[in-house]
N, C-alpha and C positions, 0 to 999 in steps of 0.2 A: 179599313179604319188604318190598316196595316200598309196598304198600298198608299196613302194617302201621307203618310208618315214619310215612306219611304222618297215619295217622289218629292215632297218637303228639304230632305236632306239632301237628296241628288242636284234641286237646284241651289242648295247650301254650297255645296263645294263645287259646283261647275258654273258657279255665279258670271264668272267672267264671258262664258261660252254662251249660257242662257240669256245673260241680263239684256245682253241688245235687243233679242227676239223681244223678251217682253216689253220694253221700253217704244219700240216700235210698235206691237200690239196695243199699246195704251193709246200713243200719239193719235194712232190712226181712229181709232174709237172715239176720242176726246175731240178730234177736228170732224170727225162725222156728226158728231151731236152738235156741235156748234154752228156747223152751215149748213144742218135741217137735210144732210146726206149728201150737199153737193160734192163734199171730199172726196166720196169711194162711189162716184158715178164713172162709168166705162170712160166716156171722154177725159177727163180730170186725171184718172190713175194712167192713163196712157199717155198723155201729156207730161204727167209729173216723170215717170218714170224715161221717156223722151228727153228730156231735160237734163235727167241725173245720170243719163249713158255716159258722156263723153271725162267725167271727173269720177263714175265709179270705175273707170281704166284705170284713169292716172291714180287712184285709191288703192287699186291691188298691186302696181308696182312698187308704190307710194311704203305701204305694208311691208314688203320685203328689206326695201331697203332700210326702214325704222325695226326693220329686225336684227341686220347686220350692225345696230348699232352707229346709222350714217341719218343724214338728212338730204334730200337732192330738194332746193330751192329754183332753179334753172328751168324745172318740167314747164311751168306756164307758158311760158315767153317760145321755149322751144316747141310746144305746141301751138303757139300762135304763129310762128314763124313757118314753121315747113308745113302748115296749114294755109300759107299764103303761097307758098313755095309749090304747092300742089297747084291751086288754083291759077297760078302763072304759066304753070306746064300745060295744064288744063286749058286755057282759054288762049294765050298767047304762041304757046309752042304747038299748040295741038295736037299735043300727045293724049293716046288712048288712055282709058282709064284703067285700064290692065296694066299699062306699062307705068302709070305715075305712082299709082298706090303701092307695089314693092320697091320703086325707088324713093321715096317717101320714106316708109319703113328701114328700108338699109342705112337713110342716111341718119336716122335715129337711133339705128345702132352705133354706128362709127362716133356720134356725138357721144353718145356712152359710154362709148370704151375710151374716150377720150376724157371724160369724167373718172374712168375708174383709175387709168394711167394717173392722173393729178394726184389721186386717193391712194390708191394703193400703191403703186410706184416711187411714187414722190412724196409722199407721205404728207401732202396738203391738208388741212381739215377739212372734210364734206361741206360743211357750211361755207368755208371761204371760198372753195375751190366751185360750187354751186353758184354762188351769190354772183360770183363774176359771169359764170355763163349767162345769170340771168340779165344782169347790164350786156352782156355782149347781144346776145339772140333778143333785148330788147331794141337795141339800137338798130339791128339786122332787120327786124321785123318794119320800123319803121322806114328804112331805105327802100326795101323791095316795094313798099306801097305808099312811098311818096309821091310817085307822079300822080295817082288818082285819088288815095285817100283811102280809098274801097276797090276791091276788086271783083266785079260780078261774076258769079260763074252760071254758066250758061250751059250745063251739062245735066240731063235729067237723070242719066243714070246713077252719075255721082251725086247727084242731089238726094235721090232715092235712099240712102245711106241714111242720111239724119230725118228724113220726111216720110219716106216709103213704109210699106206693110208686107207682109209676106202674102203671096197670093193664097185665094180663095179655093177651095175643091170645091166646096158646096155650103147650102148653106141651112144649118138643122135648128128649126124654131129661131132664128135671125141668128143664129149663133156661128161663127164661123169654122169650119169644120177641122183646118188644117192646125189652125192654133188648139182646140182642143184636143188631136191628135199628137202636137208636142206636147202638150200639159201632161197627156194620159203617160205617153213614153217617158218622159221625165221623172214623173212620179213612180215607174216602172223600175229606171237607173236608181234613183234614191233610194229604194225597198231593198233593191239587189244589193246594194251598197252598205248599207246598214247592216243587213242579214250577216254577210261575208265579214264583214268588220268583226262582227261578235261572233260567228263563229270562230273565226283565225284566232281572237283572245281567250276564248275559251280552250281553243286545240291548246295554247302554251300557257294554260292555267292562270291567267290572268284574270282580276275582278271583273265580273260584268253586272249591270242591272239585272231584277228580276224580270221575267217574261210579262207580266202585268205592264210593269213601267216602260218595258221594251216596245211592246205593242200601243201604249198609251202614245207614247211620242212619234213612232211613226203612223198614228191616226192622224196626230195634230198635227203633224207635217206636212203632211200627205193632204190635208183638208184644207190646207193654207196654200199651197201649190195649187192644189183645184179650183181654190174659190177664187184666187187671182187670174188663172185662166178662163175661168166663166167672165169674169168681168172682162178682160179685156177682147174676149171672141163677144162682149155683146157690143162690143165697137167697131173697128176694124182689123181686130186680132192682134198679133204680136208684130210689131215693126221689126225693121231690119236692126237698128239701135239694140234694142232688146235681145235680140240674137247675138248680135255681136257682144254683148256682154256677158249673155250664157256663154259663150263659146270661149271668151278670156278666162271666166269663172273656171270652168270646165277642167282647161288644157291647165291654169298655174295651180289648182286644187291637185292635179294628178302631179302635176312637177313635185310640188310640194310634200305632198303627203305618199307618193309611189316611189320616188325614185331617190338615187345618191344624193344627187345634187341637192334636193329638196333637203334629207336629211345633212348634209353639209353647211346649207345654209344657215339653218336653228342651232346648227355646233357651234360656227364661227357664232352667231349670235349671242349663246349662251356663254362663252369665254373663250373668247380667240385666242389667247394664248396656249389654252388647253387644247383648240382643235389643230393649231399650229403644231404643237407637240403631237399630236394624234395619229399626223402624216396628212391634215385638211391642208391644201393648198389657199390660204386665206385670201392672195392676191388673185389668185383664178375667179375664187369666189364671187368677190368683190365687185370687177369685171362682169362679170355675168349679170350679176345684180343690177349694177348700173349701167351697161348696155341693153336690158331688158325694160328700166326704167325706162329710158328716152325711146324703146320701141312701142312703148305704151303711150309715151307722149304724143308721138309721131300721128300713130292712132287716132288718139284723141285728138289732133289738132283734124286730122280728114274730118273725122264725126261733128266737129265743132262748127268746121266751115261748111260741110254739107248742109250740117241743119238751118243755117243762116243763111245759103247759098250766097256767099260772097265771105272774101277775105276784108277784115279791118284792121284799122293800127291798135283797137284796146283788145284784139284777142288773145287770148291766154291772161288775163289780170287779175289776179287772185286765185287763179286755177292751182297755184301749187298748195296753197293755203286752205282749198277747198278739199283738197287731196289728203293733205296731212290731218284735218280736221276728220275728216271722214275714216280713214284709217285709225288714228286714236278711240271716236267713238264705236270702231267695230273690233273693238279690245287688244289693239298692237299694246306692249307693255313699252315705255319709254326707254327702259333699263336693257332692250334687244331679247333674240331669242323665242318670245312667244308673239303669236299674233296668225290668223289665218284670212286669205283670201276671199271664202266666203264673210267675213264678218266686214272685211273692207265693203264688201257690196252691200252688204246692212246697214253701216256706219254713213255710207253715200246715202240712199234712201232713205234714213234718219234723216239728215239733214236735208234732205230735199222737201221729205215731208212737211218738216218745222217748217222752211220757207213756203211751201205750196199751200201748207192751211195758215198760214199769217197772212197771206197775201188773197186767198180770198175771205177771211177776215177784216181786211182793211189795216192791216196793223201797218204802220208807219216805218220805213226802212229804218229808220234809226233806232226805233225798239228792235227790228228784226235782228240787226247784226246785235245789239247788247243780249237778245236772248239766246244767239248762236255761239256767241263766245262763252255766255254761263254752260251752258252743254258740252261747250269741248272742255271746259276747265274743270265741270262736272267730272267728265269721262277719267282726266289725270289725274285728278283726285282719287276716284276710286281705283284707278291702277295701282298708287302708290300703297295705298289703304290695303288694295287685295296681296300684295307683296308683302308688307306687313307681315300681313297674317300668315303668308306663307303658303297662300292659295295658286 
């Protein structure tokens, strides 16, 4: 009984962190029941994660932008434009994929630095600066695709980024062995990180949950990782899209939680004036975050173009709104200073689950937009209410 009460108190006090996991759990259970098990099939989960990949990458960058109290409306068409540029470099100039991808990522960084210059150096509001960027890159996308309307990409290596799967070392009871190994290693790294974090907190006399609750949390999350791994191993294993999203998440989680820059980002978001007075270069942090955002937009554009195996005039449309929605659903605060990249990934999966589940049920597109809008509004209301309670 004591363990149950402590668990309830833990969830109540950390509802912002745990709420999204609880919501995702119930969404998946409900849709699986309503679709007679089709929702949780290996093929559907694999396709859903692949379709959410390019938005999840954008949501990671958008989370950090919102954390420092800004917004970036240009990322959708930056992704569409740079995706089209990658297609042109591959097909018209016949450059190698290993040359094209670094070029596109570098262009993304430069675009982000320009946005950062407008916002941090010239003092232009981020909403206005990036709205202008959205219009510019919308026009640029139409210009580079004006000749054919669609640029078909016939490069197997490039197209595998959005459609391919990691190789299988062997099959065990029709399960993808390498996927199982990656899932097992992920659980080990997760467990090590949690144990180390708990140990460090105890070393400096910070409050920690009881051993029973800690073990319960470890087992629960490990089972979720293991279950998803087994589901994907039953199909074709991890796709390259999922691997890219995992790598981006791990890198940005490390940056935000273990580095000086990460602490500075949250300090700037919490109180820019106090951060400046404490010696933090607020302009530099803004440059870094905006550069990072556009680099991830470039990566998203590569992933989307690869998935479609073509660049189109409509690429990037509403990507920025999906990324913002995923970030808010994932727990980022509209007031700045609060938000995790892991939450952004869960937020992207929540939104993808809603769309995928409603498609399987045959819900009309008009109702889908209204429901997704309601979920976003609910996430923002939840943020405001938890901040009022001081959580």
